[in-house]
N, C-alpha and C positions, 0 to 999 in steps of 0.2 A: 239669333242666338237660341236655337231650338233645343240646346242641351241643358238649359237652366232648370227645366222641370225635373231633372234627375237628382239635383242637389237635395240632401236631407231625407231622401226616401229610398226605398229598395225597389227599383223598377223591375218589372217582370222580365224574366230571362236572365237575371244575374244570380250567381251562387257564391256565397262566402264560406261554404262548409269546409273546404280544403285549404289549409295554409300553404304558403310558398314552401316547397321542399328545400332541404339543405342543398349546398352546392355539390356535395358528393353523391346525391341521389337525384337522378334525372326525373323530371316531372312526368307523371303518368299521362298517357294520351287521354284526351277528353272523350267522354262517351255520351251518347244521346244526341238529340237535335238541338240542344240549347246552345246558343251562341251569344257572345257579348257584343253589344252594339259598338261599332267602330268609334262613334263620337263620344263614348263613355271612357275610352282608354286614356284620354288626356286628363281625366279628373279622378280616376280611382287610384288609391294609395296602396303600395305593396304591403302585404300582411306578413309579418315576421314571426317565426316560431318563438314563443317565450323561452323555451328550454335552450335554444341555440344562443339567445341573447345572454341568458344567465351563465351558460358555459363560457362564453367569451369574456364576460365580466370576471368570472372566477379565474380565468387564465389557465384552464386545464390544458396541459400540453397535448393530451391525447385527443383533443377535439379541435385543435387549431391548425389551419393551413393545410396545404398539399391535398386539396380535395380532388384534384385531377389524378393524383398518383395512388392514393389509398382507395381500395375497392370497398364497396358496401358490404355489410354482413350478409353474404349470400347464403352460407350454410351454417351460420351460427358460431363459427370459430373465431371470427374477427370482432371481438367485443370492444365497444367504445367506452372504456372505463380506464382508471389509472390506479390500481392497487399496487402493492409492493412488487418489485421486480423479482424477488425471491419466492413469492407465494402465489403467483398468478398461473402456475402450470395447471393444465387440465388433466384429467385422468389419462394416463398413458403418454403424456406429452412432456415437453420441457418448459421450464420457466423462461422468462425473458432474460434473466441473468445468466442462466446456463447457455442460452443461445449466444449471448454477448461474449461470454468467455470462450465458447467454442469458436466463434467467428474471429475473435481477436487473436487467438493462438494460431489459427489457420492463416490469417493474413501475415502474421509475423514470420511464420514458416516460409511464406512466399516472398519475404523481403519487404513487406509493406508495413510501415509504422504510422498508421493514421493518428493514433492517440498521442504520439509524441511529436509529430511534425518535423521529423529529421529530414536530412537531405535525400531527395528522390524517393521519399517514402509516403508522400501524401500529407494531408492535414486533417484537422478535426472535422471540418465541414464535409469534406469528401468522405471521410470514414462514416460519419453519421448518415449520409445519404445512402451509401452502399450497404450499411447494416440495416437501414430501414427496408431496402429492397430484399435483403437476405431474410429479414424477419417475415416479410410477406411470402417469399418463396418457400419458407419452411413452415408455413401455416402457424405463425407465432400466435400466442394466446390472446394478445392485446394489441390494439393499434398504438404505435409509438411514433410520434413525429420526429423529424430531424432535430428540432430544438429540444425536445424531451430527451433524446439520446445524448445530445451534446451536454445538457445539464447533468445527466446521470454520470457520464464519463468524467466531467470536471469534478463532480462530487467525490467520485472514487479516487481520482488523482489527489485531491486535497487531503483525503483521509490517509492515502498511502504515504504521501510525503510527511504528513504529521507523524505517522508511525515510524517512518525512517529517521526523522529527527530525534524522536524519543530513543530509538535504538543506538544512534550515533553519539548521544550525550554521554561524555565520559563520567559525569557525576550523577547520572540517572540511577533510579532504583533498580534497573535491570542488572546492575553489576552484582547485586546480592541475591538475585533470583535464579532458580533452576531453569534449564533450557525449556522444559514443558511449560513452566509458568511464563517465560518470555514469549513463547509462541502463542500461548493463550491470550496474553495482553496484546500482542500484535494483531491477532485476529479480532480482538475486541475493538481496537481502534479502527482497523481496516479489515473488513471481512475478506477471506481468501488472500491474505497478504502475500504469501509465498508465490501464488499464481501471478498476481499483478506485478510482483517483482520481476518476473520474466517478461512482462509486457512493457513496463514503464522504464526499466533500467536497460540502457543500450550501451554495449561496449564501444570504446573509441575505435574509429576506423583504422585499419592497418594499411599504411602506405609503404609498399615494398621498394619504391624508388624515390624516397624523399631526398631532396637535395640534388637529384640528377635530372629531374624534369625542368624544362625551361619555364620561366616565370610566365604565368597566364595560361598554362596548359590545363585542360579540363580534367575532371576526375574520371570521365569515361575513357580518355586516352591513357591515363595511368592504369586503370583497371584492365584495359585491353592489352597493354604492353606486359603487365604482370601476368595475365592469363597466357599470353604467347610464350613467355619465359617458362612458366610452369609446365606447359605442354611440351616444350622442347626438352625439359629435364625429365619428362616422364611422370610428372606429378599429377596429371589430369587437369581438367578445367577448373576455373575459379567460380565460386558462388559468392558474390558480393565481396570479393577480395580474399576469400578463404579457400585454399586449394583442397580438393577432395580427391579420393581415388577414382579409378576408372569405374565404369558401370558394373563390371563383373564383381569387383571387390566391394563396391558400394552396396550392392544388393545383400552381401553377407554381413556388412557392418552397418547397423542402423544408426549408430552414433555419428559415423562419418558421412553417411548418406544425407542425413538431415541435420546439418550443422546448426540450424537455427532453433531446433527443438530442444527444450529442457524439460525433462519429466517432472511432474509435480508430485510424484509419490515418494520423493526422497532418494531415488536411485541416481547414480551418477555414472558418467562414461569413464572408462578406464583409459590409461595412457596407451597410445598405440605402441605395440611391441615390434611391428615390422620395421626393419632397418631402413627401408625406403622412405619411411615417414619421419626419420630423424631430421630435425631442423625445420620441420614444417610448422605452420601455425596451428595450434591445437584448436579443436572445436569450441565454439562458444559455450556449449553445454558443459564441457569439462572445466573451462575457465571459471564460469559462474559457480559451479559446484565447488571447485577448489577454493574460491574466495569465501564461500559460506563455511566450508570446513575450517579455514583459518580463523574466521570470526568466532566460530564455536570453540576452537581450541584456545583462543585468547580469552574468551569468556570463562572457560573452565580454569585456565591458569590464574586468572584474576581472583576467582573464587577460592582456589587453593592457597594463594598468597595471602588473602584476607584471613583465612582460617589459621594459617601459620602465624601471622602477626598477632591474632587474638590469643593463641596459645602461648606465644612468647611473652605477651603482656601479662597474662595470668601467672606465668612462672616467675616473672620479675616481681610481681606484687607479693607472691608467697615468700620469695627470698627476702624482700624488704621486711615483711612481717616477722620472719624468723630472726633476722638481724636485730630488729627492734626488741623482740623478746629476750634475746641473748644479752643485749646491752642493758636492759632493765634488770635481768638476773644478776649480771656482774655488779651493777650499782648496788643492788640490795645486799649482795654478798660482802662487798667492801664496806657498806654501811654497818652491817652486823659486826664485822671484824673491828671496825673503829669503835663501836659501842662497847665491845668487850675490853678493849685496851683502856678506854676511859673509865670503865667500872673498876678495873684493877688499879689504875693510878689514883683515882679519887675515892675509891672505896664507897661507891654509891650503888643503889639498886640498878638492875638492868634497864627498867623502864625509863629511869631518869637519864641513864647513859645513852639510850636510843634517842631521847628528845634532844640531848646535847649534840649528838652526832648529826642529827638532821639539821640542827641550826648551823653547825659548822659547814655542812654541805651546801645549804642555802647561801651562806656568806661567800663561799668559794665560787658558787655559780654566778652571783652578782658581780664579783670581781672579774671573772672571766668575761662577762658581758660588757663591763665597762672598758676593759682592755680592747675588746673587739671593736667597740665604737670609736675608740681613739685611733 
């Protein structure tokens, strides 16, 4: 047992000045002629970097996992920190949120719906991995792991659907707000609400041959048969079930060429005026825009109806007040006429006649109330 004399001491030739490097940083080659004895390898304990342990305990998503995929900070642009997705842009570059929105829109234009997990569109885990690679390829400002990306997307979806529920509530306070105030509240609940509406809201798939396909036929066969039918009719190929014009006409009409794209600046695609497009499925951008316009029109009509109801209620109140004043005036007039007749009959002063007339009116009112109760 020749190695027992190494326990508790620092034998010559050993160096503990460099801790074990993190997994994503390869260990530097050893320099000099100093070598560790072979028989000491069995008793030495690995030294762990305290900062790495603290980072794992804090659970920072920017420092966890995927060490073999994420490169080291070679030129200083790949920072290992986790500030806001909106405020991490460096000078002349884009923030993580801008890159996420850019990539999400591009993927949806290509027919991939990673964040919604729809049919043949991918799922959240695949989308997070692909966006992580995209973030690296675009020299993103901060290292973002797949788990951090998934958490961020889930957070955005939660806020988006919360804003959508608020907007759909028929008894919500948005019914009395102006459109700018509604948009401001939506963006307060979910930042960039109108953009994420184009990502998270998917139109129902169009089945051109529903009821004609045999039971158990796949969606690919349905899409292929519909595409062949459209080509025979001269309507051009299908993009995910939506026919578009031929390449020559598509180059001139951006709304038809890119049926998955919906502009976020408020513009909308117009209805195709070409007679060859009659009866065709309209682009998704036009359908989504039309639905938004209908919602805005309903909102405006509801506001106008509320204003009309309020004015009608005020007019009815004023009419009731006028009727009440007229009734009181007629009562007073009749009371004075009665007092004058009493003064002439009883030959008494006018004040005494008024007192007697009021007493007669009170007695008549009590008799009327008694008859009403019976």
